[in-house]
N, C-alpha and C positions, 0 to 999 in steps of 0.2 A: 151799626155805622155812620158813621158818618160821608158827606155827601164827599167829599174827598176822597173816602176810602175805596169810595162806589166806582167813581170816577179812576182812579188808579187798574180798579181790579175792570172794569168795561174795556179802558185801553188795555192791559194786560192780556184780557180773551180778545181784542182785535188785534196785538202782535201776535197771541199763538195761531187763531185762524187765518190771519196774515202768512205765519211763519208754517202751516200746515197746505193751506194754499199754493205759498210757494214752493214747498213739496210738490203738492202735486202736482202742480205744475211740470217742474223739470221730470219728474219722474215719467208724466205721458210724452214730451221729448225725448227724453232717453228712449222711452218706448218707440216712435215714431222714427227717431235715429238707426234704431238696431231693425225694427220690423221690414224698411227697408235693405239694412242690408239680408236680414235673413232672407227674405224675398227672393232678392238676386240671389244673394247662392244656390236656393230651394231651383232657381231656375238654371241655375248653372251646371247645376247636379243632374237637372233631366231633360239640359241636353245632352249633356255627359256619355246621360246612358243611353238617349236617342240613337247619338248617334254609335255608339257602339252599337248597339241591336243593331242598325243599319246598314255600319259594316259587316256585320257576320251576316245579314242577310245577303249581302252583297258578295261575299268572299265565298260562299253553300252556293250561292245560283254559277256564280264560277264552275264551280268543282266540280259541278250536277251539267252545267251546258259541255264541260272537257270531255266528262265520261258518257256523257249521249254523242259528241263526235267521235270520238278514240270508235264504240262499239258502231258507229255508222259506218265507219272507216269499213273494220272489219267485216261486215254481213250487208256492204254495198252492193253487192252483185249477188246474194244471196234467192234473188227470184229467179237469176238468171241460169246460173248454176242446179236449185234446182226444176228445173226445166229441162236440163241435160241427162239426169240423173237416169229416166225412161232409154236414154242411147245409148250410155255407159251397160246398161243392162241386157241391151241390144246386141252391143259389141260382142259383149260374152258371147251368149249364147250365139253368135255367127261363130266363134273363136271357136267354142267346142265344135258345133257343127264341122267347120272347115279341121280340126287336126283327126274327128272323124274319117273324112273324103281322103287325109294327107296327102293333099297337093300341094304343089311350092308357089303356083302361082298367084297365090293369094295371098300372101307375105306380107303388098302392099295396104290391105284393112289390118294385118296387125301392127304395121308402124301406125296406122290415123288413130288405131288406140291406144296405142303407147304414149301419142304426143299429145291426146286429148285426154290422156291423167293425172299425164307430169302437167300440162298446162293447168286444169285445173286444180291439182295439189300445190301450186303456185301460189295459188288465188288461198290456198288456204282450206281444202278439202281432205276429207280425209275417210278412210274406208274404216268403220268399226272393224276387229277386229274377232267375229263371235265361231264358236267351232262347237263339232260337236261332244258334249258331256260337262261343254260349258254349264252353269247353276244360273237359270234363270231368274234374270232380275227386272218387274214389272217396269220400273224406271229405265232402264235402259232396251230394255226389248219390248215385241211387241207380238204375244201369241196368236199362233191363226189357229192354231189348233193342237185338242191335247188329245195323247194315242196310248193304250196301252204299253208301259216300258218295256221293249226285246231283255233289259238284263234289269236285276232291283235295285243295280248302281245307277242307274240313268234314270231313276223317279223323281219330278224335281227338276229334270236338266233340259236341256237343249238336246234334242235328239234332230233335228234336221232344219237347216236354214235355206228358209225358200227365198226371202228377199235380202241382199246388204242392205245394212246399215251406213248411213254418213254422220260425219259430223264437220260442220263446218267452224275453225277456229276453235272453242268451248262448248259449243251448240249441237244439238245433237238435230238435225235438219229434217231428217228418214230414222226412226227406228229400225231396226232388222226385225223381220219378220218368221219366227220361229214357231217349230213344233215341238212342245213341250211332250214329255213321257209323268205317263201315272203312275 
């Protein structure tokens, strides 16, 4: 090879090397240009995701507090009403004794009883209807005792109601105390 050919070859290699170097620099520049764009898109996506999660969490919080407020208003006077249940029981026993005597002088007691019951009913108190012969349900009744059933039909059924049960709204605040047959 002549010197001239060697010079041409080195020039050619230098040009090829320069071209490759320029191509590499262009690729790096393009990568640098796309990387910030991709990073910004990723950041945007992350922020959108964070925003949606935060929004959903806030909506759940609003729903939960709303349910809690409604529940609180429904049962706001629960403790007071529970403390008045023995008074209702006493009124019921007194009225039974008054009926035995047959004296009309005690009509005022009956009127007071009715007024108290109506006031409590307007606040959401309801008496649970339980009668002899109903099927015993451990979710809704409290068994005080079991006695031999006087009839085969009354096995596993309620024989007597010792104490009435009450609900406040949909919540049972006092379970009826019952005697069941074996």
